C-alpha positions, 0 to 999 in steps of 0.5 A, a space after each residue: 310425732 304424736 303430741 301437739 300443743 295448740 296455742 290459739 286464743 280463737 276458741 272456734 279455730 282452736 276447737 276446729 284444729 283439735 277435732 281435725 288433727 285428733 281424727 288424723 291420729 294426733 294427741 292434741 291439747 289446746 290453750 288460750 295463752 302463753 302462761 297456760 302454754 308454759 304450764 302444759 309444756 312443763 307437765 308434758 313436753 309436746 312433739 310439736 307446737 302450733 302457735 298463733 303469732 299474736 296472743 293475749 299475754 305475749 307474742 308467739 315469738 317469745 314462746 318460741 324462744 322459751 320452748 327452744 331454750 328448754 328443748 331445741 328438738 320441739 318442732 314449732 309452726 307459727 300461725 299468722 295473718 298475711 300482714 305479719 308474714 315478715 315477722 313469721 319469717 323472722 321466727 324461722 330464723 329463731 328456730 321455728 320449722 315453718 309458718 302457715 298463714 290464716 285462714 288455715 288450709 287444713 291439708 296444707 297444715 297436715 303436709 307441713 306437719 308430715 314434713 316436720 316429722 320426716 325432718 325430725 326422723 332424719 335428724 334423729 338418725 343422723 344423731 344416732 349415727 354420730 353417737 355410734 361413730 363417737 362410741 365406736 371411735 373411743 379408745 378401748 382399754 387393753 386387759 393385759 397387766 401392762 395396760 392395767 398398770 398404765 391406766 392405774 397410773 393415769 388415774 393416779 396422776 390425772 387429778 394432780 398438778 404434776 407435769 407428765 412425760 409420756 413415753 412410748 413407741 410410735 403408734 401406741 396412742 400417746 395423745 390418747 393418754 394425754 387427753 385422758 389425763 386432761 379429761 380426768 383432771 380438774 381442767 376437763 372443762 378447759 381446752 386441750 391443745 395438742 402441738 406437734 413439736 416435730 413440725 415447728 420451725 425455729 423461726 416461728 416457734 416462739 410466735 406459735 407458742 407465745 403469740 405475737 403482736 401486729 408488726 413485730 416481724 415481717 408477716 405479722 399482719 395481725 395479732 396472734 394468740 399462741 398455744 399457751 393462751 389457747 390452752 389457758 385453764 386447760 392442758 397443752 400437749 407437747 408431742 415429740 418434745 425431743 424435737 423442740 427447737 433449742 431457742 424455745 427450750 429456755 423460754 419454755 423453762 421460764 414459762 413453767 417456772 414463772 407461769 407468765 408468757 411474753 408475746 413476740 414484740 410485746 413488753 407485757 407479760 401475761 399470766 397463764 394457767 396451763 398444765 403441760 403433758 409431753 410425749 416422746 419416743 426415743 428421740 428425747 434420749 438421743 437429744 439429751 445424749 447429744 446435748 440438743 435438749 436442755 437437762 434442766 428442762 427435761 427434769 422440769 417436764 419429767 415430774 411423773 413418767 408414764 410408759 405406754 407398752 408396745 403391742 409386742 409387749 401385750 400380745 394377749 390384747 392383739 385380738 381385743 384391739 383387732 376386733 375393736 378396729 374391725 367394728 370401727 372399719 365396719 361402721 366407716 366403710 359400711 361393711 358387715 364383716 363378722 370377724 377373723 378366722 382363727 389362723 388369721 388371728 394366730 398370724 397377727 399374734 405372731 407379728 411384732 407390729 412395729 407400728 403398734 396400734 396405728 399399724 394394726 388399725 390400718 391393716 384391719 381397715 384395709 382387710 375390711 375394705 377388700 374382704 369379699 365376704 364376712 370373714 377376714 382370712 389370711 390371704 387378706 393380710 399384707 404379705 410382710 405380716 404373713 412372711 414374718 409370721 412364718 419366719 417365727 414358726 421356723 425359728 421355733 424349730 430347734 434346727 432352724 438355723 444350721 450353719 448351712 442354711 442359705 438364709 442365715 443373715 435374714 433369719 438373724 436380722 429378723 430374730 434381732 428385730 423381733 426381740 428389739 436387739 436383745 442378743 440373749 433372746 435372739 440366740 434363744 429364738 435361733 437355738 444357738 448360743 450367744 457366742 455363735 450369734 456374735 460370730 455370725 453377726 460379725 460374719 454377715 456384717 450385722 450391726 445392732 
């Protein structure tokens, strides 16, 4: 904090302060009124303003408000007579750092300037950390062909008004993609409201979505807005939409068609402008097959489908994601782990990651937490990942699954799991033909 602007109409006091503060190493400018103070501030923004409360053309309070509107980080110290202490206290509420009473004690003033400098330094450090946290938590893009295609589709559909259905396994980052679509659309300045359909109760779902008026049902002690009005002008993200209560599905379809909602207990319809982005894993297909999800609603929410690849499909990105999560964990846990040993990365690439990015992030976070030094080694991996990886190595051996092997059932089950129950791929992995695989599955009672 070097640059100080003094706003004081008492020439003697102004000159004395400039001389004294200049000797202390500060760059000091002085003005006699607020009009000149605004000109000086416009030319070069000061780090600190030392202003009298009463000035010829306006009050120091008015100048304080003006400065804070332009740059809230400027430190402001108000000078005042004892009779105006109450007004000076009011200035602190408006953003001044402190006030000092006249006649001034130079050493007291210097102490306040040093305190302001320390506080500013702390704020800057906090802001830098917040910026670092925000940057480190950003979702990194995979470089595999599957991820490149994913983001191409996001860029294509985001600017449109199409209703998007995002498909993908648990843990792949469906909400991130939904938010990215929102941020790349013309609704980016509007709200993004995520809703987990899996936790909505049948009884209260209508109120949660469309709101209610006071007294419309037992427990409705106040008016409630509802998700649709909260998302007005923005995007409503319906996660796991296959779990949407059946009594809401028809109402949702009507809202999508008419773009109006009716709060519970109200006779009035309210226009809404909301873009719907939904997400699902396999539960929507199951609900459609069982007839618990309306086919007409499905066709309404599926104007454009985006499929997020699983981590198993993008093994080339595992190392990239792992290092990204390592950086986040280092920051969150205040650690300084450099990286993974090559063997650790190889085992991580072998693992199927059924929990996808969420599982990978949790595993890396745990490894960083318990790491005794600056590298993540194999012994820090959860046993199930190391064990599974070793199984894959054995499967690669063409003699791994002989009819006399005591662990046939476990190996067959593991192979089927790794290839998502694709019998041809499982047989190839086990180095047996499909007929033998089916015979073994029947023998051990394995149903897939």
